[in-house]
Every structure is written in structure tokens, then in C-alpha cells.
C-alpha positions as CSV (number, residue, x, y, z in Angstrom):
1,X,-25.6,15.1,6.4
2,X,-27.7,16.8,3.7
3,X,-25.9,18.6,0.9
4,X,-27.2,21.9,2.3
5,X,-25.5,21.2,5.6
6,X,-22.1,20.3,4.1
7,X,-19.3,22.7,3.5
8,X,-18.4,23.9,0.0
9,X,-15.8,21.3,-0.8
10,X,-18.1,18.5,0.2
11,X,-20.9,19.9,-1.9
12,X,-18.5,20.1,-4.8
13,X,-17.5,16.5,-4.2
14,X,-21.1,15.3,-4.2
15,X,-21.8,17.2,-7.4
16,X,-18.8,15.6,-9.1
17,X,-19.9,12.2,-7.8
18,X,-23.3,12.6,-9.6
19,X,-21.5,13.8,-12.7
20,X,-19.2,10.8,-12.5
21,X,-22.0,8.3,-12.3
22,X,-23.6,10.0,-15.3
23,X,-20.4,9.4,-17.2
24,X,-20.3,5.8,-16.1
25,X,-23.9,5.4,-17.4
26,X,-22.7,6.8,-20.7
27,X,-20.0,4.2,-20.9
28,X,-22.4,1.5,-20.0
29,X,-24.7,2.2,-22.9
30,X,-22.1,2.8,-25.6
31,X,-23.2,1.3,-28.9
32,X,-21.5,-1.9,-29.7
33,X,-21.1,-3.7,-33.0
34,X,-19.3,-6.8,-31.8
35,X,-21.1,-10.1,-31.2
36,X,-21.8,-11.0,-27.6
37,X,-18.8,-12.6,-26.0
38,X,-18.8,-15.5,-23.6
39,X,-18.5,-14.4,-20.0
40,X,-14.8,-13.8,-19.8
41,X,-14.9,-10.2,-18.8
42,X,-11.7,-9.4,-17.0
43,X,-8.1,-10.4,-16.5
44,X,-7.2,-13.1,-14.0
45,X,-7.0,-11.9,-10.5
46,X,-3.5,-10.7,-9.6
47,X,-2.5,-8.4,-6.9
48,X,0.5,-6.1,-6.7
49,X,2.5,-4.7,-3.8
50,X,3.5,-1.1,-3.3
51,X,6.7,-1.7,-5.4
52,X,4.6,-2.9,-8.4
53,X,5.7,-6.5,-8.0
54,X,3.2,-9.4,-7.6
55,X,2.4,-10.3,-4.0
56,X,3.3,-13.9,-3.1
57,X,-0.2,-15.2,-2.4
58,X,-1.6,-18.2,-4.1
59,X,-5.2,-17.8,-3.0
60,X,-7.7,-15.4,-1.4
61,X,-7.4,-17.4,1.8
62,X,-3.7,-16.6,2.0
63,X,-4.5,-12.9,1.4
64,X,-7.2,-12.9,4.1
65,X,-4.8,-14.4,6.6
66,X,-2.2,-11.8,5.8
67,X,-4.8,-9.0,6.3
68,X,-5.8,-10.4,9.7
69,X,-2.4,-10.9,11.0
70,X,-0.1,-8.3,9.4
71,X,1.2,-5.5,11.5
72,X,0.1,-1.9,10.6
73,X,3.4,-0.2,10.1
74,X,2.2,3.2,8.7
75,X,-1.1,5.0,8.4
76,X,-2.3,8.1,6.6
77,X,-5.7,9.6,6.2
78,X,-7.0,9.5,2.6
79,X,-8.1,13.0,1.8
80,X,-11.3,12.1,-0.1
81,X,-14.4,10.2,0.9
82,X,-17.2,10.9,3.4
83,X,-16.1,8.2,5.8
84,X,-12.5,9.3,5.7
85,X,-10.7,6.0,5.4
86,X,-6.9,5.5,5.9
87,X,-4.3,4.1,3.7
88,X,-2.1,1.7,5.6
89,X,1.1,-0.3,5.0
90,X,0.9,-3.9,6.4
91,X,3.9,-6.1,6.9
92,X,4.2,-9.8,7.9
93,X,7.0,-12.3,7.3
94,X,8.9,-9.8,5.1
95,X,5.8,-9.1,2.9
96,X,4.5,-5.6,2.6
97,X,1.2,-4.6,1.1
98,X,-1.0,-1.5,1.1
99,X,-4.6,-1.6,2.3
100,X,-7.6,0.6,2.9
101,X,-8.4,0.8,6.6
102,X,-11.9,1.8,7.7
103,X,-13.3,2.3,11.2
104,X,-16.6,4.0,10.5
105,X,-19.8,2.8,12.3
106,X,-22.5,5.4,12.5
107,X,-26.2,5.5,12.0
108,X,-27.8,8.6,10.5
109,X,-31.5,9.5,11.0
110,X,-31.7,11.2,7.6
111,X,-29.0,11.4,4.9
112,X,-29.0,13.0,1.5
113,X,-27.3,10.6,-0.9
114,X,-25.1,11.5,-3.9
115,X,-28.0,11.2,-6.3
116,X,-30.0,13.8,-4.4
117,X,-32.4,11.4,-2.8
118,X,-32.9,11.0,1.0
119,X,-32.5,7.9,3.1
120,X,-33.8,7.4,6.6
121,X,-32.0,5.5,9.4
122,X,-29.0,4.7,7.3
123,X,-26.2,2.7,9.0
124,X,-22.8,3.5,7.6
125,X,-20.5,0.7,8.8
126,X,-17.1,-0.6,7.9
127,X,-18.2,-4.2,8.7
128,X,-20.4,-4.1,5.6
129,X,-17.1,-4.2,3.6
130,X,-16.4,-7.7,4.7
131,X,-20.1,-8.7,4.1
132,X,-20.0,-7.4,0.6
133,X,-16.8,-9.3,-0.2
134,X,-18.4,-12.5,1.2
135,X,-21.5,-12.0,-0.9
136,X,-19.4,-11.4,-4.0
137,X,-17.6,-14.7,-3.4
138,X,-20.9,-16.5,-2.9
139,X,-22.1,-15.2,-6.2
140,X,-18.9,-16.0,-8.1
141,X,-17.9,-12.4,-8.6
142,X,-14.2,-11.6,-8.4
143,X,-14.1,-7.8,-8.5
144,X,-14.5,-6.9,-4.8
145,X,-11.0,-6.9,-3.3
146,X,-10.3,-9.2,-0.3
147,X,-11.2,-7.6,3.0
148,X,-11.4,-8.8,6.6
149,X,-12.7,-7.4,9.9
150,X,-10.2,-7.3,12.7
151,X,-9.4,-5.5,15.9
152,X,-6.9,-2.7,15.9
153,X,-6.1,0.0,18.4
154,X,-9.1,-1.1,20.5
155,X,-11.6,-0.8,17.6
156,X,-13.4,-3.0,15.2
157,X,-12.1,-2.1,11.7
158,X,-11.9,-3.5,8.3
159,X,-8.7,-3.8,6.2
160,X,-9.1,-4.2,2.4
161,X,-6.2,-5.0,0.0
162,X,-5.3,-2.0,-2.0
163,X,-5.7,-2.2,-5.8
164,X,-2.4,-1.0,-7.3
165,X,-2.0,0.4,-10.8
166,X,-5.6,1.6,-10.8
167,X,-7.4,4.8,-11.6
168,X,-10.6,6.2,-10.2
169,X,-13.6,7.5,-12.1
170,X,-12.5,11.2,-11.7
171,X,-9.2,10.5,-13.3
172,X,-10.8,8.5,-16.1
173,X,-13.3,11.2,-16.8
174,X,-10.7,14.0,-16.8
175,X,-8.4,12.1,-19.1
176,X,-11.1,11.0,-21.5
177,X,-9.9,7.4,-21.3
178,X,-12.3,4.7,-22.6
179,X,-12.0,1.0,-22.4
180,X,-10.7,-0.8,-25.5
181,X,-13.2,-3.6,-25.1
182,X,-16.5,-1.8,-24.6
183,X,-18.7,-4.9,-24.6
184,X,-16.8,-6.5,-21.7
185,X,-16.7,-3.2,-19.8
186,X,-20.4,-2.7,-20.2
187,X,-21.1,-6.1,-18.8
188,X,-19.0,-5.3,-15.8
189,X,-20.9,-2.1,-15.1
190,X,-24.3,-3.9,-15.4
191,X,-23.1,-6.6,-13.1
192,X,-22.3,-3.9,-10.6
193,X,-25.8,-2.5,-10.9
194,X,-27.3,-5.9,-10.1
195,X,-24.9,-6.5,-7.2
196,X,-25.7,-3.2,-5.7
197,X,-29.4,-3.8,-5.8
198,X,-29.0,-7.2,-4.2
199,X,-26.8,-6.1,-1.3
200,X,-28.8,-2.9,-0.8
201,X,-25.9,-0.5,-1.6
202,X,-27.7,2.8,-1.7
203,X,-24.8,5.1,-2.3
204,X,-22.6,4.0,-5.2
205,X,-20.5,7.0,-6.4
206,X,-17.4,7.8,-8.4
207,X,-15.2,7.6,-5.3
208,X,-15.8,3.8,-5.0
209,X,-15.0,2.7,-8.5
210,X,-11.5,1.7,-9.6
211,X,-10.3,0.6,-13.1
212,X,-7.2,-1.5,-13.7
213,X,-5.1,0.6,-16.1
214,X,-4.1,-2.3,-18.2
215,X,-7.1,-4.6,-18.3
216,X,-10.0,-2.2,-17.5
217,X,-11.2,-4.6,-14.8
218,X,-13.8,-2.7,-12.8
219,X,-13.1,-3.0,-9.0
220,X,-15.9,-2.2,-6.6
221,X,-14.9,-0.8,-3.2
222,X,-16.4,1.1,-0.3
223,X,-19.6,-0.8,0.6
224,X,-20.1,0.8,4.0
225,X,-23.6,1.9,3.0
226,X,-24.8,-1.5,1.8
227,X,-27.1,-4.0,3.5
228,X,-29.7,-1.4,4.4
229,X,-33.2,-2.4,5.6
230,X,-35.0,-1.6,2.5
231,X,-36.8,-3.7,-0.2
232,X,-36.2,-1.0,-2.8
233,X,-34.2,-1.7,-5.9
234,X,-32.8,1.2,-7.9
235,X,-31.0,-0.1,-10.9
236,X,-33.2,-2.7,-12.6
237,X,-34.1,-0.5,-15.6
238,X,-30.4,0.0,-16.3
239,X,-29.7,-3.7,-16.7
240,X,-30.2,-5.5,-20.0
241,X,-27.1,-7.8,-20.0
242,X,-26.6,-10.4,-17.3
243,X,-23.9,-13.0,-16.8
244,X,-25.5,-16.5,-17.0
245,X,-23.5,-17.9,-14.1
246,X,-24.5,-14.9,-11.9
247,X,-28.1,-15.3,-12.9
248,X,-28.0,-19.0,-12.0
249,X,-26.4,-18.3,-8.6
250,X,-28.8,-15.5,-7.9
251,X,-31.9,-17.6,-8.5
252,X,-30.5,-20.5,-6.5
253,X,-29.4,-18.4,-3.5
254,X,-30.3,-20.2,-0.2
255,X,-30.9,-18.5,3.1
256,X,-28.6,-21.0,4.9
257,X,-25.7,-20.1,2.6
258,X,-26.2,-16.4,3.0
259,X,-26.6,-16.8,6.8
260,X,-23.3,-18.6,6.8
261,X,-21.5,-16.1,4.5
262,X,-22.7,-13.1,6.5
263,X,-22.4,-14.7,10.0
264,X,-22.0,-12.0,12.7
265,X,-21.5,-9.3,10.0
266,X,-25.1,-8.6,9.1
267,X,-28.2,-9.0,11.2
268,X,-31.3,-11.1,10.5
269,X,-33.4,-8.2,9.4
270,X,-30.8,-7.0,6.9
271,X,-30.7,-10.5,5.4
272,X,-34.5,-10.5,5.3
273,X,-34.3,-7.3,3.2
274,X,-31.7,-8.9,0.9
275,X,-34.0,-11.7,0.1
276,X,-36.9,-9.3,-0.5
277,X,-34.7,-7.5,-3.0
278,X,-33.5,-10.8,-4.6
279,X,-37.1,-11.9,-5.2
280,X,-37.9,-8.5,-6.8
281,X,-34.8,-8.8,-9.0
282,X,-35.6,-12.3,-10.1
283,X,-39.2,-11.6,-10.9
284,X,-38.3,-8.5,-12.9
285,X,-35.4,-10.2,-14.8
286,X,-37.4,-13.3,-15.6
287,X,-40.0,-11.1,-17.3
288,X,-37.4,-9.1,-19.1
289,X,-35.6,-12.3,-20.3
290,X,-38.8,-13.7,-21.6
291,X,-39.7,-10.6,-23.6
292,X,-36.1,-10.2,-24.9
293,X,-35.3,-7.1,-22.9
294,X,-32.4,-8.8,-21.1
295,X,-29.7,-10.9,-22.7
296,X,-27.9,-13.7,-20.8
297,X,-24.2,-14.0,-21.5
298,X,-23.1,-17.6,-21.7
299,X,-20.7,-18.6,-18.9
300,X,-17.2,-19.8,-19.6
301,X,-16.8,-23.4,-18.8
């Protein structure tokens, strides 16, 4: 799984991924002249079908039920991504929606990540997609698309609602597009850094970032390499803006709530590691807040 062992196209993909994250870092530190806004960083959640029309769901619970019960009527392999997910069309009660379908569950003794570092005993599992969504909900984050675990074709898989009318980081970089509201976008990026550190997502790359073409809402997808058994945090030095509501939830996080949210998705040792990372994040951020290195954005009420 090291870059040296991969064929040319995959080496090129990994090189582009590193370049894409470098571009994202540039966007995250763009100079801003505007006053700090209240925490109203993205458009209200709305999901579209393949025809571009709004899906008839009134809540995430309705979406999750659809994802669990809908029939898979078509499937095609997505030609990018190390875990080779599928794009599927789901249908139930006359409603059609696209979804990302993943069935990976492998453990690698030694993996070279897209930033060039190595990771030992890495579990790459689709079930972590559902765990990441549940953690995002627990923290009050709304930019991980709804996803469920289910059985299909005799396998444990995850099915995640497709984000329509979105572009990936490669397209954004090639087009030179930049968000109109850079302050809000920067806050979304830094929220992603904090979330990745908390859930132990060790391999964020350009292939798992999506931007709504209209609102520039940043959608985080592909968390199959999250929830690793490590206390390491990788992004803290990149973070100097934090949502106040997220900060409050992070500090108040209780083991019982996390155990409930991640029930049967993540093991005890992985949750132990999550709380080790949480404690490191809180200790670091408290110091940075006290010395003025981190600014808290007031929450919308």
C-alpha cells in the first residue's frame, strides 16, 4: 500500500491529493477584512434527487429510513478512490435517490498515507462512515451526509446519500473557483480539521471533500480511515477559529453519549483513543484561547 508499490495512476492520484490539500490550506488562510460573523456558516440542509429536484424528506430520520429500506436498482463502480466505492440508485415508494455504496473492511499492517507519512495497523472500514455521521450529529455538525449501515448482497455495507450539484477539490482547483464568503468558508475548513483530529481520521484528501456549487457548503465524506487506535492529533496548529457551540459540545462530551452514538460501530479501544484525542484537543485549545491564538465564533441562537 505504499506509494512505491502502487502503479503509476495511483501514484499520480496521491500526488494530486497532497497538492489538493495544500490548495485547501491556502484557502483556509486567505486574508480577511470582514468582521467575524456569528456561526451561520452554511445554507440550510437540503438534499436533491438525481433530477435536481428536492427529495421529499422532512428530517434525517426519514432519510436514514429510506437508505436502510430502499432497493438498489442500479450500481456502477466509481473510477476514483482507493477503496473503490460504488454509485447506486436507490428507490422506495416511488422516490429515487443516488447514494455512495461502500463495502471495504480491511486492515493493513503498514500504509503510506497521502501526506507521505506511514501508519501501522490501519483499519479501513466502511462502517466508520456511519460512526462519523453519528459523531457529527452528536457535535451539532451538519456537513456529513446521512449514512447507514445495512446488509446487501450478503455483505455489511454502508449507503450514504449523494450530494448533488457539488464539485470536488480537483474541479475547484482546476477551475480556480474561490468561495465568495471566505470567512465562512475558512471556518468550515477549520471545523473539518478539528473534527478529523477528534475522530482519528488519518487520511483526509482531496477525494473526500465536496463543495455545494451555490452555497459553498463544505461536505465531508469518506471516513473509512477514521477511528484509528492512536492518540495523535495532526491538525491543531492549523486551527485558530472555532465555533463556540462546537467547543462547548466538545468539552462536555460524555463517554455514555459517545458509547450510545457509536454502539456496535466502533469498539471500546477506539473510543478510548477518541477521548485521549479529545483531552489533548481541549488542553491545547484552552491554552490557545487564553493567549489569544484561537478565536471563538459566537453561536447563532
